[in-house]
Phi, psi and omega in degrees: 000318180299320180294323179294322178294320178296318177298316183295311180294319179299318182286322184281319187246305187293310180251051182306129188300326182272312190270347180245318182261350178057040174252144178079029182289331182301304178290330180300315181276330185277328187256000187268035179272329179229142184297319182298315179294320179296319178294321177296317177295320177299319179294318179296316179294323179299313179298309183297314183294319180293310181292323178296320178297317178297308184296315182292326177296316179295313181298317181296312185290316189262345180242302186293316180290317183293328180264007179057040178238035182297340179293346178270007188303317183297315180295315181295318180297319179297319179296318178297315180297317180298318179296318179295320180294320177299320177297313180298319180298316179295318180294314180296321179298324181280315187275316185225080181299328178297312178294321178302315179289324180294322179288330175054230185290342184286337178295309176295337179290348175300330178302318182261009178295116185295340178293320182293311178293321180300318179294318178299317179289323178293326177299318178290315182298322180274003180056042178288146171290175180298317179295314179298319179296320179293317177298319177299316179296315179297313181295321177298318179294322177295318176299319177299315181296317178302312183296316184289325179289319176299314180299318179296319178298318179294318181294325177295323179287324181297329181304328184262006180258161179271096181263133177305147185306320182293339183258358181293145178085228185299320182303315181291329177293317179292323176296318178298316178299319178297318178294324176295320179298320177296318179297317180290338176297336177296339179283352187297340179275356183294312183241000000 
């Protein structure tokens, strides 16, 4: 149990996928304009990342290793992630068309989100069990959601501030992301 807690805290805060490992920056910067949209993207990524971690761990352990085809892991993992994203896209389109339209092109981009594939590969690289890999995926997704929602909240506040002309738009967003990364670096002493 202690090891699972360490994996969860490490994945969510200490080694935050966006602010520490710099994976998943495309949706982080693209969808973080409004808190509602960022929370929706965080929920979609949480579902995909958690289920993808579970599925890829099972497929790797019980199929790829047993058939001595572990060299196909990247291709198989991408196919699993793509199928999960298609499922999420269909469900969101049916249940919440507003959120589906707000996420726009970024929803299908979860398929190519390097954070999702990166976590699946890190689970294999770190020799995590199926449970550890799933916890790692869930905690990483929670860390992603925390980062994107905080960024969206800051960006909403920045809209009403007097930002120098040279820093308007992307420069202030990148500076904010850098400051957030420095702040999250403070968690490195936890574990």
